[in-house]
N, C-alpha and C positions, 0 to 999 in steps of 0.2 A: 524515288523521292518516298514511297515507306517505309523504306529501309530507317530512311533521320527520324521520320514519326514517331517509330517504333520505339526505337533506340532513346531516339528524347525522352518520351512515354515511358521507359523501362527507370530514366536514367531521374528521373523526374517524382514518381509512386516510388526505389527507393531513395533520398534525401530523406522524403515525408516520413519518409520512415524510419529511418536512420534518426531524424529530428528527435519523432518521439521513443523512440529507446530510453534515451538518459533523464532526458525532464518533464516530457508528459504521466504525469505520475498520478492523477485522482482515476479516485475509478476502486471496486472492492474490494482487498482481499485480503486472504485467512493466513494469519501469523502466523508464525514459527510456533507456536502451542497450536496444534488442531482444534480448531471445532475457534476459535476466537477470529474473528470476521473485520478488520477493520477499512471505512469508506475517506477517501480522503477525497474531499468538496475542492473546487477553483471559485476566480472571485470574478465580474464580471472581464476581467482578462486574460481569466486563461493561466491565471496559477493560483497556485497550491493555498491554498486557507490555514485548512482542519483535517484532522486526521482522528472523527472519534472511535471508536466500536459499535457498530452497528446490531452486532448480538453477539452472544459466547452461549457454552455449553459451563464457561467454568465462574462458578460460587464470584470468587471473587472480583470479575471482569464485566463491572455496573455497566448498562445500556446507557451509551450519549458521552461517558467518559473521556474529553479530551487526551490519545498520546502519543499524537507529532501540531508537532507548533511551531511561528515563530520562520514560517519557513524565508530567507532565499535564496538567492539563486547566487551556487558557488560556480565559475565555468561552465559544466554542461553537468553540476549535479547539485543539490537543494542541502545550503546547510539547516538543519532543523533540529530543535530541544525533544526530545522522544524519552516520556517522560511512562516508567518503569513500575506497572503494580506490584507488583513481587516484594519489590524494595522501595516502594512508597517512596519517587526520587523519579527528579529528572535528568539526565543523557544530554548532553552535543555529542553529536550528530551527522552524517550526511547522509542524505539518497539518491539514490537515480532505479533510473530502471533497466532492465536490458531482454528485453521480448515480456514477454510476462511471469517474470525475476521480476518484485520490489528489494533492490540492494540495500543494504542499511550499514554505513560504517558509525561504529562507537570506540572514541576510546577514551578510557581516566587514566591517567598519570602516564603508566609507561604498557598500558593494560587494554588492549586492543579485542576487539571482540563483531566478525561480521556474522547477518541473523539475513535471509529470504523469507518474502514473501510470497509467496502465488495471490498474481492475480486470478478472480469469477469468471464468469461469467452470469451475467439472470438469470439462470434456470441452477447453475449451481449452485447459487445463495439460495433460492429458492428452495432446492432443493432439503438445503443445510440447517434451515432458517426451523422448515419443518421438524428434519430429522431432535436440532436442541430443544426444538418444543414438546417435543416429546422422549425426549431422553431427563428432561425437570420435571413434566409433572408424574411420570414416568420412578423417583424421589420422593414423590414428598408422601408423607402422614401421613395416612390414612383414617 
């Protein structure tokens, strides 16, 4: 009986982890542009609703800029609108989680691009925020 209970507990923990992999994209992510962090928040049902810049050490990345929107469940992925700050343009894409990596696939005509963002813990975020504020203040004219 102990073995059956142990097997069932292992199976349920594996299934809950597996379901988290693809669709649970909420959290804080460091973008492919190291030093820029995006927070993906959810609604009351747990569905992602927005991805906004939490902070960045880049001058063009304004805090609060919405870079992910229009989340629509698409099988084991989310279809989203991705805003590119560099190009000042929206792109359609799909996102899904694989462990601590947020995979973003964007296609424009015949060109496809795969981007990976890394999930960050609260401690990582606070350390990065501290470093970003020091970097920005050291660049200010005296």
